[in-house]
C-alpha positions as CSV (number, residue, x, y, z in Angstrom):
1,X,3.4,-22.2,-20.5
2,X,6.9,-22.0,-19.3
3,X,7.4,-22.4,-15.5
4,X,9.0,-19.5,-13.7
5,X,11.1,-21.7,-11.4
6,X,14.2,-23.7,-12.4
7,X,16.9,-25.3,-10.5
8,X,19.6,-23.0,-9.1
9,X,23.1,-23.4,-7.7
10,X,25.8,-21.3,-6.0
11,X,27.6,-21.1,-9.3
12,X,24.7,-19.4,-11.1
13,X,24.0,-17.0,-8.2
14,X,26.5,-14.2,-8.6
15,X,24.3,-11.4,-9.8
16,X,20.8,-11.4,-8.3
17,X,17.9,-9.0,-8.6
18,X,15.3,-9.1,-5.8
19,X,12.1,-7.3,-6.9
20,X,8.4,-7.1,-5.9
21,X,5.7,-4.6,-5.1
22,X,6.1,-2.0,-2.3
23,X,6.3,-3.7,1.1
24,X,6.9,-7.2,-0.2
25,X,10.1,-7.6,1.8
26,X,12.7,-7.1,-0.9
27,X,15.3,-5.4,1.4
28,X,14.8,-8.0,4.1
29,X,15.3,-10.9,1.7
30,X,18.3,-9.2,0.0
31,X,20.0,-8.7,3.4
32,X,19.5,-12.3,4.2
33,X,21.1,-13.4,0.9
34,X,23.9,-10.9,1.3
35,X,24.7,-12.3,4.7
36,X,24.7,-15.8,3.4
37,X,26.5,-15.2,0.1
38,X,28.8,-12.3,0.9
39,X,27.7,-10.4,-2.2
40,X,27.6,-6.6,-2.5
41,X,24.2,-5.0,-1.9
42,X,22.9,-2.5,-4.4
43,X,19.8,-0.6,-3.3
44,X,18.2,1.0,-6.4
45,X,16.2,3.3,-4.1
46,X,19.5,4.7,-2.7
47,X,20.7,5.5,-6.3
48,X,17.3,7.1,-7.2
49,X,16.3,9.2,-4.2
50,X,18.1,12.3,-3.2
51,X,17.6,14.5,-0.1
52,X,14.0,15.5,0.7
53,X,12.6,12.8,-1.6
54,X,14.0,14.4,-4.7
55,X,14.4,11.9,-7.5
56,X,17.7,11.8,-9.5
57,X,17.5,13.0,-13.1
58,X,17.1,10.0,-15.4
59,X,20.6,10.3,-16.9
60,X,22.3,10.4,-13.5
61,X,20.2,7.5,-12.2
62,X,21.1,5.4,-15.2
63,X,24.7,6.3,-14.9
64,X,24.8,5.3,-11.2
65,X,23.1,2.0,-11.9
66,X,25.5,1.4,-14.8
67,X,28.5,2.0,-12.6
68,X,27.2,-0.1,-9.7
69,X,26.3,-3.2,-11.8
70,X,29.2,-3.1,-14.2
71,X,31.6,-5.3,-12.2
72,X,31.7,-7.9,-9.5
73,X,29.0,-10.0,-7.9
74,X,26.0,-8.3,-6.4
75,X,22.4,-8.4,-5.2
76,X,20.3,-5.5,-6.5
77,X,17.1,-4.6,-4.6
78,X,14.2,-2.9,-6.4
79,X,12.6,-2.6,-9.7
80,X,12.7,0.7,-11.7
81,X,11.5,0.5,-15.3
82,X,14.0,3.2,-16.2
83,X,16.9,0.9,-15.5
84,X,15.5,-2.6,-15.8
85,X,17.4,-3.0,-19.1
86,X,20.7,-2.4,-17.4
87,X,20.1,-4.4,-14.2
88,X,18.3,-7.4,-15.7
89,X,20.7,-7.8,-18.6
90,X,23.6,-8.2,-16.2
91,X,21.7,-10.4,-13.7
92,X,21.8,-14.2,-13.8
93,X,18.9,-14.6,-11.3
94,X,15.7,-12.7,-10.6
95,X,13.8,-13.3,-7.4
96,X,10.2,-12.1,-7.5
97,X,8.4,-11.6,-4.2
98,X,4.8,-12.0,-5.3
99,X,3.1,-12.1,-1.9
100,X,-0.6,-11.7,-1.2
101,X,-1.9,-8.1,-0.7
102,X,-3.1,-8.6,2.9
103,X,0.3,-9.9,4.0
104,X,2.1,-7.0,2.1
105,X,-0.2,-4.4,3.7
106,X,0.2,-5.9,7.2
107,X,4.0,-5.9,6.9
108,X,4.1,-2.4,5.3
109,X,1.9,-0.9,8.0
110,X,4.2,-2.2,10.8
111,X,7.5,-1.2,8.8
112,X,6.1,2.2,8.2
113,X,5.1,2.7,11.9
114,X,8.6,1.6,13.0
115,X,10.2,4.1,10.6
116,X,7.9,6.9,11.9
117,X,8.7,6.1,15.5
118,X,12.4,5.8,15.0
119,X,12.6,8.7,12.5
120,X,14.8,6.6,10.2
121,X,16.4,8.4,7.3
122,X,15.9,6.6,4.0
123,X,18.5,6.9,1.3
124,X,19.4,10.5,2.2
125,X,18.7,13.4,4.6
126,X,15.1,14.5,5.0
127,X,13.7,11.2,3.6
128,X,11.5,10.2,6.5
129,X,8.1,8.6,6.7
130,X,5.6,10.6,8.8
131,X,2.1,10.0,10.1
132,X,0.9,12.9,8.0
133,X,2.5,11.6,4.8
134,X,1.4,8.0,5.5
135,X,-2.2,8.7,6.5
136,X,-3.3,12.1,5.0
137,X,-1.4,12.4,1.8
138,X,-1.8,11.3,-1.8
139,X,1.8,10.2,-1.5
140,X,0.9,7.7,1.2
141,X,3.0,4.5,0.9
142,X,0.0,2.5,2.1
143,X,-2.3,4.0,-0.5
144,X,0.4,3.4,-3.2
145,X,0.7,-0.2,-2.2
146,X,-3.1,-0.7,-2.4
147,X,-3.3,0.9,-5.8
148,X,-0.3,-0.8,-7.4
149,X,-0.3,-4.3,-6.0
150,X,-2.5,-5.9,-8.7
151,X,-1.1,-3.8,-11.5
152,X,2.5,-4.7,-10.5
153,X,1.7,-8.4,-10.3
154,X,0.5,-8.3,-14.0
155,X,3.3,-6.1,-15.1
156,X,6.0,-8.2,-13.4
157,X,4.6,-11.3,-15.0
158,X,4.8,-9.7,-18.4
159,X,8.3,-8.4,-17.8
160,X,9.5,-11.8,-16.7
161,X,8.0,-13.3,-19.9
162,X,9.4,-10.6,-22.2
163,X,12.8,-9.7,-20.7
164,X,14.1,-12.5,-18.5
165,X,15.3,-14.8,-21.2
166,X,18.4,-16.7,-20.2
167,X,18.0,-15.9,-16.5
168,X,16.8,-18.0,-13.6
169,X,13.5,-16.6,-12.3
170,X,12.3,-17.6,-8.8
171,X,8.7,-16.5,-8.0
172,X,7.9,-16.6,-4.3
173,X,4.2,-16.4,-3.6
174,X,4.0,-16.9,0.2
175,X,5.9,-16.5,3.4
176,X,6.5,-20.2,3.3
177,X,8.0,-20.0,-0.1
178,X,10.3,-17.3,1.0
179,X,11.5,-19.2,4.1
180,X,12.0,-22.4,2.0
181,X,14.0,-20.4,-0.6
182,X,16.2,-18.9,2.1
183,X,16.6,-22.3,3.7
184,X,17.5,-23.7,0.3
185,X,20.3,-21.2,0.0
186,X,21.7,-22.1,3.4
187,X,22.0,-25.7,2.5
188,X,20.9,-25.7,-1.1
189,X,17.9,-27.9,-0.4
190,X,15.3,-28.8,-2.9
191,X,14.1,-25.8,-5.0
192,X,10.6,-24.7,-4.7
193,X,7.7,-26.3,-6.6
194,X,6.4,-24.2,-9.4
């Protein structure tokens, strides 16, 4: 079985995809990497979601992603099967946040609560999390995370095996792994153990 972690260097880290299940800390990690590396941030959610949580039509979404990832160095955040072929093909590194469900749920709960209290707009006007939507709706992000965590772990493993050839894949399974990975970027310390 091929390990998911190989050595990395600044030279190979020009186009990075940070992905993981809902609430795994993708945006947080990407922002840390952007600050350290000075790369352009591409939020796939921002390209997908329109006002009032309306998704972009598939052709428009693919066009936006195509344009954003065509040139330059970048860090793309998110994983949408509709555009994985575009994003992963252009990336040289994939960083998979594969954190345990209890940690993801804890972080997601507090992030969601913060967004509700601050009334933060997400990727367009009218895109706000609310108590009603979070606790009393089938569209609850907490319920979504519970239902998809295990399924996503299996799917992401398969996708890495099937579609990540020629790319460095870093799989981070704990908070400690994430901190060591970030610290490794700051000084390029030892890569994580597989």
